[in-house]
N, C-alpha and C positions, 0 to 999 in steps of 0.2 A: 502451606506456604502464603497462599493469596489471602486466606483468612487472617494470618500474621501481619502481613503487609497491610491489610484494610484496617486491622486494628491499629496499627503503629501510625498510621497516617489519617486517622478518623476526624481530626480537625481540620483538615486540608480545605483551602478555599479555591485552591486551583491547581491543575495538573499540567506540567509543561514537558510534552514529548520530544526528545533531542534525537537526530540521527543524521546520517549522510547517505545519500544516493537512496536505494531501496529501502534502507532502515529510516531514512526521513519520509518516504511514502507510507511505510508502517505507521510512523508517528502521525501522519495527517489521519489516517483511518482509526488510530486509536484514539486520537484527541476526540474526533467527532463521536466515537463509540462512549468515552467516558462521560461526555457532555450528555449524551442522550440517556445512558442507561444509570448513571450516579447523580445526575443533576447537578454536577459539580462542574464550574467551567474548566474548559481545558484548550490547549492550543499546540501546535506543532513548530518546531523552529529548526532550521538545519544549524548542526553544531559549528560551521564556519561562521555563520552569522553570529552566535553568541561570544565567537573569540575576537571577529573583526570589528562588529559593530555593538557591543554590549549594552551601551545606554540607550539603544533602541528596542531593549527587551526588559523593561522594568520589572522585576518579581515583588511580590508581597512577602513578608515573614513566614506566611503559611503556604507558601507555593510548594509543590512538590516536583523536583526534577526527575525525569525518568529517560536513563541513556540507554539506547538501543545500538547494539552492534552485534551481527552474527558471530563473528571472530573474537569479540572481546579485545580486539587490539587496534581498532581503527583510530588512528591518531587524533583526528578533530574531537572525537569522542571522549577518548582518554584526557585530552587536554583540559576539557569542560570539565570532566569529572574530577581532576586533579585539583583546580580552582576551586570546585565546590568543597571538595574534602578540606582544603586548607582553609576555608572561612566556616569550617564545622557545620555546613549544610547537609542535613539527611537527604540521601539520595535513594533511588531505586535503579537496578540496572537489569537488562535483559540480553541474554546471549544463548548461543547454540553451542559454545565451547567452554567446560568447565577448566578451571584454573587458570585463566587468563587474566590479564592485568585489570580489566574492567570489574571483575568479581571483587578484587583486593581493594578497589577504590570506593565502590558504592557501598551504602549502609545495609540496603538488603537486594539480593540477587535471585532473579528467576532464570533457572538454567534449563535447557532444552536439548540435551546433548544427542537425542534421536533424531532431532530435526536438521542436523547438519549435514551439509552436502559438499563434495568436493569439487563442485562445478563452480567456475568462476561468477556465474551470475546466480541470483537467489531465487529460489522455487518454492520449495517446501519447507525452507526456513521463514520465508516472508509470511506464508499462511500459518505455521505454528506460532511465529511470535506475536501476530496479529491475534489469533484466537486466545492466547494466554492472556494478552492485555486487555481484551475484550471481557473475559472470565474475570479479570481482576475487578474491572469496572462494575459488571453485573454483581459482584459480591459487595463491594462497596455501596452499590444500590439497592442491596437487598432483594435482586431478581433472583430468588432460590429456583426458579423454573429454566434459568437461562442455559445451564449446562446441559439439560435434556433438549433445548431447542439446538444447540451446538452438535449434540449426538444424531439428532434428525437431518441436521446440515451436512455431516459427515457422511450419513448413509446416501443422501442424494448425490453427494460429489462421487462416491465410489461407484454408483449407478451410472452417473454422467461420462466418468473416464472409461468405462467399458465400451462406448462407441464414439466419444468425441474425437479421440486421436485420429481415427480412420476417416471421419467426416471432414477435420479440418485439412488431413493431408491431401483428399481428393479437391477440394475447394482451392488450396494453395496451387496444386498442379494444373488447375485450369485457369488460373488469374496470373496476371502480372500488374502488380500496383506501383505507381511512381511515389505516392504518398500515402500515409496514414494518419488518421485522426482519430482520438480515443476521448469520448465524452462521459461524463458523470457528474451528478450533484450529490450534495450532502456527504454522507458517509462514504459514497462510491466515486469522490473526486479523487482521493488518495489512490484508489484501485485504478482510474483512468490515467494517473500520472505513472503508475507501475507499469500499466501496460504498454503506455508509450516508451517507456525505457526498455522493456523486454524487447519490443519489436525493433528499436534501435540497436541495443547490444548483441542479441543473438543473429540478427540479420543484416546489420549493417545497412537499416533501412532509415529514412526520414520519417519521424513520427512526432506527432505535437499531441497535447492534451490540453483541454479547457472544460470548463463548466458548462453543461450542456446548453442551457440558456445563453450564455455568453457567446455561443459560437455564431450566434445570429449577428452579432455586433462587429462586423468586419472579417473574422475567419473564414466565413462561408464562402468568400471569393475563391476558395482553393478548390471547391467542390467540383469534381467531374467524375466520369466513369472509372478513370484511373487512379482515384482517390478512395481507399477503404475507409469508411466512416464507421467507427465501432460507438455503438450506442449501449451504455450501460442503463437499462431502464429500471427505475425504483419502483416500489409500490407507492410510497408517499407522493411522489412528483410524476406519477405514470402520465396522467392526462396532459400535463403541459409539455413532457418530454416527448409524447408520441407526436406533439404539434409540430415539433422541430424535427422529429424523424420524417414525417410526411412531407414537411418543406424541402428537406435536403434531398428527398428521394424525387421530388418534383424537379428539382434542378439537375439531375442526372447523375446524382452520387451513387455509389456503389456500397451499400449498407450491410453491417453485420449487427444484429441485435441479440443482446445477452440479457436475460430478464428470468424472473421467476415463474411466471406463467404470461404468456403471449395472448391479447385478444385478436379478432380477426383483422383489425387495422395494423397491428404489428406485423403480423403475417403476411399482410398483402405488400408491406413495404420493405421486408427483410430480404435480402440476397442470401443471408446465411443467418439462421435463427438457433440460438442455443438456449433452452428452457430447461430449468432445475424441477418444476412441479413438487416442491416440498412444502410441509406445513410449518417448518421452521419459521421463526418471527423473523422481521426484515432485518433486523442488526445481525442476527446470527446467520442470513444468508450471505453477508457481504464477502467472505472468502471465497464463495464459488463463482464470484463474477471475473476472476482472475486466470484460472487456468486455460481457458479458450484462447487467450491472447498470448500466454506462454508458450500454447502448442503452435499458434500461429508464427511466432517468432522462431521457434524450433523448425518447423516444415520450410519455412520462407529461406533461412539460413542453410539449411540443408540444400533446397533447390538451387542456392547460389553457389555450392561447393564449399561453403564455410563450416567451421566446427562451432557450433552454437554455445558448447560447454566452454570454450576458451577464446571468446571475442580478441579480436586484434587490440592492441595498445592498452589491453586491459589487465589488471592482475586481481587475485581473489581478495587482498586485503590491501587497503590504501594506508600505508606507513610512510610518514613523513620523516625527515631529518628532525633530530631533537632540538636544533635552535632555529628560530624564526627572526626575521630583519626587525620586527617589532614586537615588543612583549603587550599581550591584550590588556586592555582596562578591565578591572572588576564590573561585574554587572551591577546595575543598581538593584538593591534588595529592599 
């Protein structure tokens, strides 16, 4: 399937990943991965932006839209797909639910039924769709070794999950935080956004996300021992990101550090440390940066007496009424 899609869109000049909520954060991480692994420019756009402000997102004739929806029924994603189909624009769709509307609207569909979950919040579906899109990027870029790197990442993830739930549970039991901040750069920024969303959804906590280096420029005023600052330390930006970590620790922040391998400086400044210790390439490691925050949301929500699988005010799929007050303008192609 991935080989066929790569061949079908071999002349693509740009990839545009489109989604809503967690699927938009999949889009952010997938776009970064596509640019890095295939050397083809890519960007992520919320489906609602495409509908309400289409003229702000011009596309070239050789752009490839990728629609992301766990359920295959998300209204905004379907409306974008319908508009593109009406204009005879070839598209790719990825979903965890076969036989849904998205599959019928796109030119090529990637389906991952084994990754579907009944929980309102996205967990394994997020990781699975991201890994599939990363594999597509690697296929387009000719990185034949990337699938092996993904297998190494999966092994590291399985080893991590053996002890991580118990560790996170104990940490949550000992601490009470008023705020959460999740920081990441490059390919990890989308993961930082999803981390904040998981903490918000699953535990009804106030969580924000920023690019790590941008946190210095105003947001660091929130730092205190009652604020948990989650640092997703990359390999490429490790030195600069470490400087921010040390600065925040000096200001009295409580820190959670997630990285492949932590040096002595990181270990000295981390109140809670998660390491993968994998030989997998940096881009293949990206999915490993999320489970610790998912578990943080789970145990924090449980501690509050909530049901993290069924957050209040939320539904598993956002399905809007058929008619909208204003018909969207076509995007510029």
